[in-house]
KOLLUM-593535 format. One line per field, with one value per residue (C-alpha): residue number from 1; residue in three letters; y, z, x. Coordinates in pm, whole numbers, m for minus. Example, Ala and Ser with C-alpha at 12.3 -4.5 7.8 and 13.67 -1.06 7.14 Angstrom:
! residues 2
num: [1,2];
residu: [ALA,SER];
y: [m450,m106];
z: [780,714];
x: [1230,1367];
END
This chain:
! residues 303
num: [1,2,3,4,5,6,7,8,9,10,11,12,13,14,15,16,17,18,19,20,21,22,23,24,25,26,27,28,29,30,31,32,33,34,35,36,37,38,39,40,41,42,43,44,45,46,47,48,49,50,51,52,53,54,55,56,57,58,59,60,61,62,63,64,65,66,67,68,69,70,71,72,73,74,75,76,77,78,79,80,81,82,83,84,85,86,87,88,89,90,91,92,93,94,95,96,97,98,99,100,101,102,103,104,105,106,107,108,109,110,111,112,113,114,115,116,117,118,119,120,121,122,123,124,125,126,127,128,129,130,131,132,133,134,135,136,137,138,139,140,141,142,143,144,145,146,147,148,149,150,151,152,153,154,155,156,157,158,159,160,161,162,163,164,165,166,167,168,169,170,171,172,173,174,175,176,177,178,179,180,181,182,183,184,185,186,187,188,189,190,191,192,193,194,195,196,197,198,199,200,201,202,203,204,205,206,207,208,209,210,211,212,213,214,215,216,217,218,219,220,221,222,223,224,225,226,227,228,229,230,231,232,233,234,235,236,237,238,239,240,241,242,243,244,245,246,247,248,249,250,251,252,253,254,255,256,257,258,259,260,261,262,263,264,265,266,267,268,269,270,271,272,273,274,275,276,277,278,279,280,281,282,283,284,285,286,287,288,289,290,291,292,293,294,295,296,297,298,299,300,301,302,303];
residu: [UNK,UNK,UNK,UNK,UNK,UNK,UNK,UNK,UNK,UNK,UNK,UNK,UNK,UNK,UNK,UNK,UNK,UNK,UNK,UNK,UNK,UNK,UNK,UNK,UNK,UNK,UNK,UNK,UNK,UNK,UNK,UNK,UNK,UNK,UNK,UNK,UNK,UNK,UNK,UNK,UNK,UNK,UNK,UNK,UNK,UNK,UNK,UNK,UNK,UNK,UNK,UNK,UNK,UNK,UNK,UNK,UNK,UNK,UNK,UNK,UNK,UNK,UNK,UNK,UNK,UNK,UNK,UNK,UNK,UNK,UNK,UNK,UNK,UNK,UNK,UNK,UNK,UNK,UNK,UNK,UNK,UNK,UNK,UNK,UNK,UNK,UNK,UNK,UNK,UNK,UNK,UNK,UNK,UNK,UNK,UNK,UNK,UNK,UNK,UNK,UNK,UNK,UNK,UNK,UNK,UNK,UNK,UNK,UNK,UNK,UNK,UNK,UNK,UNK,UNK,UNK,UNK,UNK,UNK,UNK,UNK,UNK,UNK,UNK,UNK,UNK,UNK,UNK,UNK,UNK,UNK,UNK,UNK,UNK,UNK,UNK,UNK,UNK,UNK,UNK,UNK,UNK,UNK,UNK,UNK,UNK,UNK,UNK,UNK,UNK,UNK,UNK,UNK,UNK,UNK,UNK,UNK,UNK,UNK,UNK,UNK,UNK,UNK,UNK,UNK,UNK,UNK,UNK,UNK,UNK,UNK,UNK,UNK,UNK,UNK,UNK,UNK,UNK,UNK,UNK,UNK,UNK,UNK,UNK,UNK,UNK,UNK,UNK,UNK,UNK,UNK,UNK,UNK,UNK,UNK,UNK,UNK,UNK,UNK,UNK,UNK,UNK,UNK,UNK,UNK,UNK,UNK,UNK,UNK,UNK,UNK,UNK,UNK,UNK,UNK,UNK,UNK,UNK,UNK,UNK,UNK,UNK,UNK,UNK,UNK,UNK,UNK,UNK,UNK,UNK,UNK,UNK,UNK,UNK,UNK,UNK,UNK,UNK,UNK,UNK,UNK,UNK,UNK,UNK,UNK,UNK,UNK,UNK,UNK,UNK,UNK,UNK,UNK,UNK,UNK,UNK,UNK,UNK,UNK,UNK,UNK,UNK,UNK,UNK,UNK,UNK,UNK,UNK,UNK,UNK,UNK,UNK,UNK,UNK,UNK,UNK,UNK,UNK,UNK,UNK,UNK,UNK,UNK,UNK,UNK,UNK,UNK,UNK,UNK,UNK,UNK,UNK,UNK,UNK,UNK,UNK,UNK,UNK,UNK,UNK,UNK,UNK,UNK];
y: [11705,11372,11380,11136,11117,10989,10693,10800,10521,10686,10951,10713,10775,11079,11218,11550,11575,11484,11724,11620,11638,11876,11902,12150,12134,12413,12309,12180,11872,11766,11857,11927,12110,11963,12193,12190,12395,12417,12646,12825,12877,13229,13316,13567,13396,13290,13153,12959,12896,12649,12629,12369,12071,12073,12067,12167,11923,12205,12400,12126,12316,12641,12530,12417,12734,12958,12767,12772,13151,13169,13190,12992,12841,12737,12565,12434,12204,12349,12143,11880,11859,11697,11549,11766,11633,11584,11663,11416,11638,11914,12119,12111,12348,12719,13019,13156,12824,12797,13151,13063,12747,12940,13208,12939,12801,13140,13193,12848,12900,13267,13370,13739,13958,13724,13733,13567,13396,13262,13116,13014,12945,13032,13384,13387,13292,13479,13811,13796,13765,14034,14269,14184,14158,14361,14395,14029,14079,14237,14194,13999,13832,13681,13441,13356,13467,13738,13832,13813,13983,13829,14107,14034,14014,14317,14299,14223,13909,13794,13844,13651,13372,13348,13327,13055,12846,12885,12797,12489,12382,12447,12243,11955,11955,11962,11710,11480,11128,11107,11351,11272,11503,11447,11496,11831,11932,11807,12009,12319,12300,12388,12080,11716,11581,11253,10941,10980,11342,11245,10976,11241,11458,11161,11038,11246,11104,10724,10720,10947,11022,11210,11450,11669,11969,11937,11917,12198,12469,12576,12631,12855,13118,13429,13476,13663,13958,13720,13518,13486,13582,13907,14133,14005,14025,14380,14472,14299,14504,14820,14691,14593,14936,15080,14821,15017,14746,14585,14399,14204,14015,13717,13567,13318,13374,13094,13092,13129,13169,13459,13638,14014,14001,14096,14439,14485,14411,14651,14932,14891,14812,15101,14876,14753,15088,15068,14694,14472,14295,14024,13714,13382,13086,12847,12748,12789,12594,12813,12661,12342,12524,12798,12701,12787,13115,13208,13125,13349,13636,13592,13593,13920,14061,13977,14020];
z: [8012,8117,8437,8619,8986,9079,9317,9673,9730,9486,9752,10041,10241,10055,10219,10406,10314,10619,10541,10554,10219,10159,9849,9709,9379,9135,8813,8712,8569,8924,8901,9248,9371,9642,9894,10204,10493,10784,11082,11295,11108,11246,11149,10880,10543,10334,9989,9805,9432,9251,8884,8613,8633,9013,9286,9651,9735,9614,9929,10184,10324,10358,10500,10849,10938,10807,11009,11318,11283,11318,10956,10806,10509,10209,9920,9643,9357,9020,8829,8637,8901,9236,9406,9212,8933,8595,8273,8014,7704,7640,7496,7834,7962,7883,8061,8122,8259,8508,8626,8662,8858,9094,9137,9223,9479,9646,9650,9791,10082,10127,10119,10168,10314,10132,10141,9812,9717,9363,9119,8751,8643,8997,8905,8571,8748,9072,8916,8680,8979,9176,8881,8849,9220,9414,9711,9799,9863,10158,9998,9719,9678,9348,9284,8928,8768,8563,8385,8011,7749,7431,7340,7160,7387,7406,7180,7433,7464,7802,7700,7378,7563,7811,7523,7355,7673,7715,7353,7372,7686,7523,7217,7434,7648,7343,7115,7307,7348,7667,7939,8263,8522,8798,8562,8457,8825,8879,8586,8725,9069,9172,9393,9304,9408,9595,9455,9705,9605,9239,9322,9485,9174,8953,9188,9042,8692,8687,8308,8003,8027,8352,8198,7980,8210,8241,7864,7795,8026,7837,7525,7715,7806,7594,7350,7058,7015,6877,7200,7339,7690,7580,7625,7974,8085,7955,8154,8463,8423,8460,8803,8891,8794,9057,9324,9614,9879,9959,9662,9694,9446,9567,9251,9232,9111,8856,8653,8278,8199,8422,8454,8483,8513,8880,8782,8542,8822,9052,8796,8708,9037,9285,9591,9502,9586,9890,9942,10037,9702,9683,9503,9673,9573,9335,8992,8844,9128,9397,9667,9638,9678,9930,10088,10451,10343,10142,10441,10660,10413,10389,10768,10781,10489,10636,11003];
x: [8702,8843,9046,9269,9360,9703,9653,9727,9978,10219,10276,10338,10653,10782,11093,11046,10677,10465,10181,9815,9632,9341,9122,8871,8675,8760,8583,8236,8407,8486,8854,8985,9290,9509,9672,9889,9745,9987,10034,9771,9444,9419,9777,9869,9825,10127,10035,10308,10258,10483,10572,10617,10668,10693,10428,10395,10676,10901,10812,10886,11187,10992,10656,10779,10976,10697,10436,10661,10681,10303,10192,9907,10089,9880,10059,9830,9917,9818,9564,9761,10033,10106,9803,9558,9334,9497,9308,9431,9445,9697,9411,9235,9503,9509,9652,9301,9178,9465,9396,9028,9109,9335,9070,8815,9060,9106,8729,8655,8895,8794,9160,9239,9515,9751,10129,10218,10542,10542,10792,10786,10423,10317,10428,10246,9925,9987,10091,9793,9559,9745,9699,9331,9244,9502,9268,9327,9700,9880,10223,10393,10733,10846,11134,11240,10916,10747,10423,10498,10282,10421,10661,10987,11293,11518,11821,12091,12297,12163,11799,11852,12032,11744,11496,11701,11706,11330,11246,11467,11280,10940,11033,11152,10835,10610,10776,11007,10866,11074,10970,11156,11001,11256,11550,11403,11389,11742,11878,11706,11871,12225,12252,12198,11857,11861,11699,11411,11359,11351,11096,10877,10882,10795,10520,10232,10288,10262,10231,10217,9842,9898,10153,9929,9962,10337,10374,10126,10256,10572,10363,10119,10378,10301,10591,10429,10190,9927,9914,9558,9678,9841,9537,9454,9817,9854,9545,9687,10005,9797,9695,10052,10179,9942,10029,10178,10179,10517,10662,10988,11203,11407,11552,11836,12190,12185,11863,11924,11552,11445,11779,11725,11347,11370,11501,11209,10962,11144,11126,10759,10581,10556,10551,10901,11059,11287,11239,11538,11555,11817,11934,11994,12206,12037,11916,11571,11409,11558,11335,11541,11869,11783,11451,11538,11696,11386,11165,11379,11350,10973,10935,11129,10928,10589,10674];
END
């Protein structure tokens, strides 16, 4: 597997991102995962998992208040994103491999008693691991995410509209010769990103060769019964349906892709019963629109 490392100078002077870089190897190829590690090292652990095509920059409004509240805040960049190593071929990326890389990350840092907040692909990876290794997690909060198993969408208008939006996005990511990362982020937020914020989202990808992960991820979401991830995700659901520790949904009001999936999580996961589930203002990337509010809710949830 050939990997690239984004030159460090591409990340110089990013607005609202003063965090020191940390790296840990997660693959025999030498691929390493970058992560932010802020707050007291003996504080209760808060793990923040981003989605596609973002990176830990997405959590810049949440990390400081969480750390100030006494949490140890760990926010990794998925392999292929942010400051992490970038395999150059789309075929280097699979659902199983990303789960394995994240598992290697958790093992390398000896992370346990985790409070997880995950969104988008962070949820696909995070919920899979929660289902497989529930003993690692003290509590879980999900925003705009789910654990799909490749089943057909239910026959209602909103579900079909959500599927149409997702399939349009997957087709664009796979086939479009033009793949403007920051514009994708901007479309997925309720507010307009500044020029400096857009620069930060483009920073990990100096040229096309660095974008294999970003292009691959939409095509890895299980959407059919023949999907290779279906069996493992069905098995993970068995673990989730026995998960009795606190489980909270904090979705946004304006995400056309995951609309209604919060209610499905609430119905199926025992730990969701009686939790203060809510929706906050925002688009798909709700951390951009309601970061401080999400941090406040997480502090209350884990306090």
